[in-house]
C-alpha positions in Angstrom: 83.9 62.8 26.9 85.1 64.5 30.2 87.0 62.8 32.6 85.1 64.4 35.8 82.1 63.2 37.2 79.8 60.7 34.9 75.8 60.5 35.3 74.1 57.9 33.9 70.8 59.0 32.2 67.8 56.9 31.3 67.2 58.4 28.0 63.7 56.9 27.1 62.0 57.6 30.7 59.4 59.8 30.8 56.3 60.8 29.4 58.1 63.8 26.6 60.9 61.6 26.3 63.7 61.4 24.6 63.6 65.3 23.7 62.9 66.9 27.1 65.9 64.6 28.3 68.2 65.7 26.0 67.0 69.0 26.6 67.5 68.9 29.4 70.9 67.5 29.8 72.0 70.8 27.3 69.9 72.8 30.0 71.9 71.3 33.1 75.3 71.9 31.7 74.8 76.2 31.7 75.6 75.2 35.4 77.7 71.9 35.2 80.7 72.3 33.4 82.8 69.8 34.9 80.4 66.6 33.9 79.8 64.1 31.3 76.8 61.8 30.5 75.9 58.1 29.8 72.5 58.6 28.0 70.7 54.6 27.5 68.5 55.1 24.7 67.6 54.4 21.1 70.7 56.0 19.2 68.6 56.6 15.6 66.0 58.6 17.7 68.9 60.0 20.2 71.5 60.8 17.8 69.0 63.3 15.9 68.4 65.6 18.9 72.3 65.5 19.8 72.7 67.1 16.5 70.3 69.9 17.4 72.5 70.3 21.1 76.1 70.8 20.5 76.8 71.2 24.0 75.0 68.3 25.4 76.5 66.3 22.1 80.4 67.0 23.2 79.5 65.6 26.8 77.6 62.8 25.7 78.3 59.3 24.9 75.1 57.2 23.8 75.0 53.5 25.1 72.3 52.1 22.3 69.0 49.7 23.5 65.3 50.0 21.9 64.0 48.3 25.1 61.7 50.4 27.6 60.2 50.2 30.6 56.6 51.6 30.1 54.6 53.6 32.7 52.3 50.8 33.5 54.8 48.0 33.9 54.6 46.3 37.2 57.6 46.5 39.2 58.2 42.7 39.6 57.8 42.5 36.0 60.1 45.0 35.0 62.7 43.5 37.4 62.3 40.3 35.2 61.6 41.4 31.7 63.6 44.6 31.3 67.3 43.4 31.5 68.4 45.4 28.6 65.9 48.3 28.9 67.6 52.3 29.0 66.2 52.3 32.7 68.3 48.8 34.0 71.2 49.6 31.9 71.5 52.9 33.1 71.3 51.4 36.9 73.9 48.8 36.2 76.6 51.4 34.9 76.0 52.9 38.2 77.0 49.7 39.8 79.4 48.9 37.9 81.4 52.1 38.6 80.9 53.5 35.2 79.0 56.7 36.1 78.4 57.9 39.8 74.9 58.0 39.7 71.7 57.8 37.7 68.6 59.9 37.0 65.4 58.8 35.4 62.0 59.9 34.7 60.6 56.2 33.9 58.3 54.2 36.1 58.8 54.7 39.8 58.1 51.3 41.2 60.2 49.7 38.6 62.8 52.2 39.3 63.1 51.5 42.8 63.0 47.8 42.6 65.9 47.5 40.3 67.8 50.4 41.8 67.4 48.1 44.8 68.3 45.0 43.0 71.3 46.6 41.8 72.9 49.1 44.1 71.4 47.3 47.4 70.9 49.4 50.5 73.3 50.8 52.9 74.6 48.7 55.6 72.4 49.4 58.5 69.3 50.6 56.3 66.8 48.6 55.6 64.3 50.1 53.3 65.3 52.8 51.2 62.9 55.9 51.3 61.7 58.3 48.6 62.4 62.2 49.3 62.4 65.2 47.6 62.5 69.2 49.0 59.5 71.7 48.5 58.6 75.5 49.5 57.4 76.4 53.2 56.8 79.6 54.2 60.5 79.9 56.4 62.0 78.4 52.5 62.4 74.5 51.6 61.5 71.5 53.7 62.6 68.0 53.1 60.1 65.2 53.4 60.4 61.3 53.5 59.1 58.8 52.6 57.0 60.0 49.9 55.7 56.5 48.7 58.3 53.8 48.9 57.1 51.8 51.8 53.6 51.9 52.7 53.8 50.4 56.0 56.9 51.3 58.3 57.8 50.6 61.9 60.0 52.7 64.5 63.1 51.5 63.0 62.3 52.7 59.3 61.1 56.1 60.8 64.6 56.6 62.9 66.4 55.7 59.8 64.3 58.1 57.6 65.3 60.8 60.2 68.5 60.5 59.7 68.8 60.0 56.3 66.8 63.3 55.6 68.8 65.2 58.1 71.9 64.4 56.0 69.8 65.3 52.8 68.8 68.3 54.3 72.4 69.4 54.9 73.5 68.0 51.6 71.0 69.5 48.9 69.3 72.2 51.1 72.7 73.6 52.4 71.3 73.6 56.2 74.0 73.8 58.8 71.8 72.2 61.7 68.5 71.2 60.5 65.5 70.5 62.4 63.5 67.2 62.2 60.1 66.2 63.3 57.7 63.1 62.6 54.4 63.6 61.1 51.4 62.9 63.7 47.6 63.6 64.4 48.7 65.7 67.2 51.6 67.2 68.8 51.1 65.8 71.9 53.3 62.8 73.0 50.0 60.7 74.1 48.7 60.8 70.4 49.9 58.3 67.4 50.4 54.9 66.7 52.6 53.2 68.6 55.4 53.5 65.5 55.6 57.0 65.9 55.8 56.8 69.5 58.6 54.8 69.8 60.6 56.7 66.8 59.8 59.5 68.7 61.6 57.7 71.8 64.3 56.8 70.0 65.3 59.9 68.6 65.1 61.8 71.9 67.1 59.3 73.6 70.1 58.9 71.0 73.2 61.0 70.9 73.3 61.3 67.5 73.6 65.4 67.4 70.3 65.6 65.7 67.7 68.6 66.7 64.5 66.4 66.9 61.6 68.6 67.4 59.2 65.8 68.2 55.8 65.9 66.4 54.6 67.9 63.4 50.6 68.2 62.0 49.5 68.6 58.7 50.0 72.2 58.4 53.2 72.5 59.6 54.6 71.1 56.4 53.3 74.2 54.5 54.5 76.3 57.8 58.0 75.0 57.6 58.0 74.5 61.5 60.7 71.7 60.8 63.3 71.4 58.3 62.8 67.5 57.8 59.1 65.6 58.0 59.6 62.1 58.6 56.8 59.9 58.1 55.5 56.6 56.3 55.2 56.4 52.9 51.7 55.9 52.4 51.0 59.0 54.5 53.6 60.9 52.8 52.4 60.1 49.5 48.9 61.3 50.2 50.5 64.8 51.9 52.2 65.0 48.7 49.8 64.8 46.2 46.8 66.8 48.5 49.6 69.6 48.3 50.1 69.2 44.8 46.7 69.4 43.9 45.5 72.3 46.3 48.6 74.3 44.9 46.6 73.2 41.4 43.3 74.7 42.4 44.8 77.8 44.3 46.2 78.6 40.8 43.1 77.8 39.0 41.1 80.2 41.3 43.5 82.8 40.9 43.8 82.9 37.3 39.8 83.0 37.0 40.0 85.7 39.3 42.6 87.8 37.5 40.3 87.3 34.3 37.1 87.9 35.6 36.9 91.0 34.7 38.2 94.3 32.8 39.3 95.8 36.3 40.5 92.6 37.6 42.6 92.0 33.9 44.3 95.9 34.9 45.1 94.6 38.3 47.0 91.8 37.0 48.8 93.7 34.9 50.1 96.0 37.3 50.8 93.1 39.6 52.5 91.1 36.7 56.1 91.4 38.6 54.8 90.1 41.2 52.7 87.4 39.9 55.5 86.3 38.1 57.8 86.0 41.3 54.7 84.1 43.1 55.3 81.5 39.6 58.9 81.0 40.1 58.5 80.3 43.7 56.1 77.4 43.5 57.2 76.1 40.1 57.5 72.8 40.6 60.1 72.3 38.2 62.4 74.2 41.2 61.6 71.0 43.4 61.7 68.6 40.8 64.1 65.4 41.6 63.1 63.1 44.1 66.1 61.0 45.7 65.6 57.0 46.7 67.6 57.5 49.8 69.1 54.3 51.4 70.4 52.9 48.6 74.2 51.9 48.3 74.5 54.4 45.0 73.0 57.9 44.2 69.6 57.3 42.4 67.3 60.3 41.6 63.9 60.2 39.6 62.5 62.9 38.0 58.9 63.5 37.3 57.4 61.9 34.8 56.0 64.7 33.1 58.4 67.4 33.4 60.1 69.2 30.9 63.4 70.3 30.1 64.0 72.5 33.2 62.7 70.3 35.3 64.7 67.5 34.2 68.1 69.8 34.1 66.9 70.0 38.0 66.8 66.7 38.8 70.1 66.1 37.4 71.5 69.3 39.8 70.2 67.1 42.5 72.3 64.4 41.6 75.1 66.1 41.0 74.9 68.0 44.6 74.3 64.8 46.2 77.6 63.5 44.6 79.7 66.3 45.4 78.8 66.4 49.0 79.5 62.8 49.6 75.5 62.3 50.3 75.7 57.9 51.1 79.0 58.5 53.0 77.5 61.2 55.1 74.5 58.6 56.0 76.8 55.9 56.5 78.9 58.2 59.3 75.8 59.4 61.1 74.0 56.1 60.9 76.7 54.1 62.4 77.3 57.0 65.3 73.5 56.4 65.8 73.7 52.6 66.4 76.8 52.9 68.6 74.6 55.1 71.1 71.0 53.5 70.2 69.9 50.6 72.3 68.4 48.8 69.4 67.3 46.2 71.6 65.1 48.2 74.0 63.3 49.3 70.6 62.7 46.1 69.2 61.3 44.9 73.0 59.1 47.7 72.7 57.7 47.1 69.3 57.0 43.6 70.3 55.4 44.2 73.5 53.8 47.8 72.3 54.3 50.7 74.7 51.4 52.4 76.7 49.0 54.2 73.6 47.2 56.7 76.3 44.5 56.0 74.7 45.1 55.3 71.1 43.7 52.2 69.5 46.4 50.6 66.8 45.0 48.0 64.4 46.9 45.9 62.1 48.0 48.3 59.9 48.6 51.3 62.8 45.1 52.8 62.1 45.0 56.0 64.3 41.8 55.6 66.4 42.9 59.0 69.0 42.5 62.2 66.8 
């Protein structure tokens, strides 16, 4: 075992675990030579796999448990009954200071519930958010929240903006990322009360954050801003819509390139360009969603990923830890709170704002398109 950075791994989480987890650890070690791993799972299944990957074996220690959180387990059920599961024990290792972060491809809801219970949230942060990055025409952008919080108020969105900006600087390496709030239009009069108040709060703060204003759905792929802030309901729908559109495009492209002999010849001639395109939009490159706002690094890998994708999720955790991600959030948010009139925001939220013709229902529904 290395004396350097240690990551805790839920070795039994994911559709193809533990095989893809162990292979993913081995793949990650091609790049990360200063990392050791605590693998939580069934040693009867893990040890034969580690014997096939000597590099992973040398950098890993197995912590035995046969209990697993299933994909269909409810978060509350997992929290109550999964105390000895591979997921919970892996999170505990971070809470106990044995590991600097955890990576899991298991049940998202259970992972969030357990991580929040064990690690708690950062000072001043009300709710953790799920953040990840994806390709755009300009490079890559970060979006949050992607499903952890279905309903959010202005304060939550402001917190997401601060955390997303720090994520973009640490993971994407952007020196001064731009931030936008997803809305039904770019005009100030459009949107529900939460997005309006959040926009006002960010514009009036003295935090050195480049706030662009409102962005629309087509700005996501265009890369208009580096950080897209939204509630979990909208963010999850936007993410799944983008994933579905990408799959649909790939299906149509394959159909077109195999529809005739000339098309197949054209595909052969364009093989290099098509390979580049495939690599550019490969979802494995963007695997690894961060639970931002927790007092500890917790990265969620896609459940259906392979070893390459899981290795990338490990890389995300490594980058966040190496760049002191949580400490940067603490500093930025403390600076924001020192210059931000929280009382004015609370009063505005309680009393409402001028909707400019927008009707806000109980769930913040938008009637102004």
